N, C-alpha and C positions, 0 to 999 in steps of 0.2 A: 504494500500500500504506500509506504513512504517512498519507495523507489519510483513509483508511478508519479507521485506528486512532484518529486525532484525532476523527473523527465519532463513533465508538463511545464514546470517553472522554467527550466532551461530552454524549452521550445519557445515559450513566450518571450524570454530574454532575447533569443535569436531574432524573433520577429521585431522586437523593439530596436535592436541594433540595425537590422535591415531596413528600417523605416527612414534612416538617416541618409540623406543624399550627399554623395561625395563632393559634388560641385558647390554645395552650400558651405561645406567645411573648407574647401579650397578658397572660397571668397573670404572666410574668416582668417585664414593663414595670410592672405594678401593684406587684410586690414592690419594685422599685427606686424607684418613686414614693413608696411608704410609707417606705422607708429614708431617702429625701431629706427627707420631711416630718418625720421624727423625728430628723433629723441623725445618722443612724447611719452607721457605716463600711461600705464595700463592699470586699471583698478578692477578688482574682482570682488563680488559680493554674493551672498546667499544666506539662507537660514537653515539651521539644523544640519542634516547631512550635506546639503548644498553649501553651507558655510565651510564645512570641512573640505569639500571639493574646491572651493575658492582658495582656501589656504594651500592646498596641495598644488593647485595650478600655479600659484605665485612662487612656490618653492621650485617647481620644475622649470618654469620659464626663467625665473631669476637666477637659478643656479645652472641646471643642466643645459638649457638652451643657450644661455649667455656664455657658458664655458666654451662653446664652439664658435663664438662670434668675435670680431675685432673690438666690439663695444657691447656693453651689457644692456639687456632689456631693463627699463625702469618700470617695475611692476610692484604692486602693493595690494595685498588682500585687506580690505577694510573690516574683515571679520576677526582680526587677530588681537586688537587692543581692547581687552575686556574692560579695563578701567575706564577708557574713554567711552566705549559703548554704553556702559552702565551710567556714567555721568550724563551723557546725552539723553539716555532713556529716562533717567530720574528727573533731570532738570528741564527737559523739553517734553519729549514723548518717544516711545519706542519706534514710532513711525519715522523719526528723524535721525536714527542712529547712523545711517549711511549718507543721507543728503547733507547733514551738518559736517561730516568728515570731508565730503567732496567740496564743500564751500571753502575749506581750509587748503585743500591740495589741488583740486582740478583746475585745468585751464582749457580754453577753447582748443579743440582738436585732439584732446586726450581721448582715451578709449575706456569705456565702462562695460564690463561683461558680468552678467548675472546668470546663475543657475537657479531655476525655480520649477518645481513640478506643477504647481497650480498657475503660476504666472500672475497671481493676484495678491501676493504678500504686500501689505500696505507700506512697509519700509522700503521694499524694492521699487514699488510704483512711485513713491515720493522721490526716491533717488533718480529714477528715470525722468520724471517730470523736471527735476532740477537740472539734470544733464541736458535735456532738450532745450531748456531755456538758456543754457550757458554754452551751447555749441560743443558739447562733449558727445563723441560718437558712441552709440550703444549697440551691444550685442546681447541677445536673450536666448538662452537654451531652456526651452520649456517643454512640458508634457502636452498631451493631446488636448487638454482643455484650453490651452494657449493663454488665456487670461489677458489682462490689461497690458502686461509687458509686451506681448506680441503686437499690440496696437501701437505702442510707444517706441519700440526699438527700431533702429535703422536696419539691423540684420537680425533675422530670427531663424533658429533651427528648432523644429518641432519634432519631438520624439513621440511616436504614435502609440502611446500607452499612458495610463493614468496611475499605475502602480508605483508608489513612491520609491521602493527599492530598485525596481527595474529602470525607471527614468533616471534616478540619481546615478546608477551604474553606467548608463549610456552617456549621461553628461560627462562623467569622468573619462569615458572612452574618448569623447570629443576633445576634452581639455588635454588629454594625453596626446592625441593626434596633433593638436596645435603646438604643443611643446616639442614633440619628437620630430615634427616637420623640420624644425630648425636644428635639432640635435643631429639628425641623420642626413639632412640636406642643407647644410649651412650655405651652400651656393645660392639659396633662395634670396639672401639679402642683396644680391646684385641685381635683383628684379629682372 
């Protein structure tokens, strides 16, 4: 019985991975390549498991990818400073924990990438509204419900599933592809 449940889970995971279009990921690689070439900042955000994915992405792009390039990526996960996030949440609102950080760091032309299963987390939506108003490019990795982020983002990749674990796993697949594109093909920076 458990073996069948696992087989079914893995089959559903394969379908979720297969729902991702390689051309959409290639466009995201190009966005990151341009950000690198212009020395722009890349920010990553998410909640829960997606917050962990944002942190993991920042590590891999900032270290692994950057180790292969003549100049390092400027990347920051806005999920990592717990003291700042709790101060912002306490003194303003939880909805502003990312938008208030962007107000300190972000400049026009920078890139904001969010991973969200629902696409409707109020703190992510508020960050995307702020980014739009201030000329920050936005990328959203969302589940099948798409949500408000899919409406606000400049670039959207939809994982065709609503299961939190499967969507978060595929988001990490995508984030790893974005990093490993530069690790394994550093010639990409020459455009």
